[in-house]
N, C-alpha and C positions, 0 to 999 in steps of 0.2 A: 417267285414269291418268298421262298425260304432260303435262298442261296446263303451258305455259310452255317446253316443249322441242321443240315441233313443228318449228320452223325448222331445228334441227340434225338431228333424226331424219329429217324429210322430205327434207332436202338429201342425206343419205347414201343414202336409198332411191332418190332420183332419180338419183344418181350410179351406183348399182349397175345400175339399169335402163338408163341411157345406155350404160354399158360393155357390158352384156350384149347390147344391141341392136347396138352397133358390132361386137361379136364375131360375132354372127349375120350381119351384113352382110358382114363379111370372109370368113366361111366360105362364104356363098352366092356371093360373088364368085369365090372360089377354085374352087368347084364349077363355076361358069359357064366359067371359063377352062380347065378340063379337060374341058369339054363333057359334064359329068355332068347338067346341067339341060337342059330342053327349049329349043330355039332360040326366041328372042323372048320368053322368060320375063322378067318385070319384075324388075329388080335391087332396087329400093327395098323393103327389108323394114322394117316398122315395128311397134311394139307398139301395140295398140289396146285400148280398154276396160280400161285399168289401174284396178284397184280396190285401195284400201288400207282395210282394216277393222280397227278397234281393238277388241279384246276385253279382258276383265278382266286377263288375265295374258299376253297375246301380241298381236302385230299380224300380220295376214295380208296379203300382197301377191299379187295375181293379175293376169294379163294374157293377152291373146290376140295371137298374132303375126299378121302380115298374111296368112300362108298358112292361117290358121284354127286352127292348133294353139294349145293353151292351156298355161299353166304357172302355178305359184304357189310362194310361199316364205313360211314362217312364221318370225317373229322372236319369241323368248321374252323375258321380262324381262331375263334375263342378256345375251342378244344385243343387246337394245335399249340396255342399259347400255354395252356395248362400242361400239355404234354412236355413242352419245352421246359417248364418249371420243374416238372417231375424228373425229367432227364438230368437236369442240373443237380437235383438231390441224389441221383444215382451215381454221380461221379465218385470214383474210388471204390465202388462196390463191385466185386467180381461178378461175372455173369456165367461162370461155368457151373452148371447144376443139372439135375435130371430133367428140367423142363424142355431143353432142346438147345440148338445152336443158332437158331435164326436171329436171336437178339444180337449176338456177337458178330455174325456175318453181316447183318444190315448196318450195325454200327461201323464196322470196318469199311463197308461200301460207302456209307455216308461220309466217313473221313476222307476217302479218296475223292468223292464228289466235291466236298468242301475245299480240299487242298487245291483242286484244279479250278475252283470257282465256277462250277458248272451249275446250270439250272436244269431241273429235270421236268420232263413231261410225264414220263412213266417209267416204272420198273416192273419187269415181269420175271418171275422165278420159274425156271423150267429145268427139270432134272438137276444137273450139277452146275448151272450157270444162272447169273442174273443178267438180263438184257436191259440196258438203260438207254432211253432216248431223251433228248432235251436240247438245250442251247448252250453254246460256248462262244462268247464274243460275237453274238448275232448270227451264228451259223448253227444249223441243225446238225445233230450227231446221233449216231447209234453205236453203242459199245457193248461188249459183253465182258463180264467179270466171272471167271471160274471160281467155284466155291473153294477148291483146293488152294488157289492163289490167295483168296481172302483169308482162309484158315492160317496159312503160313504167315501172312502179313499181320494177322491178329496176334498170333503167338509172339512174333517179334515185338510188336507194340506193347504187349502185356509185360514183357521183360523190362521195358523202359518205364512203365508206370510205377510210382512209389507204392509200396505195400501199405495197406491201411488196416492192419490187424493188431496194431498196438492197443494196449488197454487204455481206456478213457475214464476220466473221473465223472461219474454220473451219480448225482444225489449224495455226494460225499464218499462213495465207494468206487473202487476200480471195477470196471466191467469190460470184458473182452468181447468184441463183436463176434456174432455167430459166423462160421465159415460159409454157410449157404444163405442166400437171400430169401426173404419171405415173399410170398405172393402178395401183391398189393392191389391188383385190379384184374378183373375178368369182366369184359363188357358183355351185355346181353344182346340177344337178337332183336 
């Protein structure tokens, strides 16, 4: 369905998950500070077992929070088109910030899938790996991508990208872009 655009779509999905996870951590931290949570309860919340499944006309993203609760979100073709447009707008914007690393990992994984012209059926994140299944030249495949390898590849590719921190003329005045990106979307349940 999306062969050739995975880097953009997966980057945006990773960003959404990073932001949602950061929001959950912030809410959990606020609950702890008002003593609504049990004493000694661990603060680090994390999404686990993230699954991205591509269907003919939609993509489903599901995850389990560290507390055992689960959630999912479905992206239709229209939503995926909008995400593709948003991803295009993000080009040149750095993605290293306090929200998390899933955005960059999924972008790098998507770049690998795009370069190999693979079509995916699904991606599952477990521990320190992404497991990908799909098709390649009419053959089914299963591959794993270690997060450490994706991190290294991402750092290498970041050095190849042009820096976009030059001042720009905005409204007649020079304006330097902020070093960290702003939150732009957190979807609801």
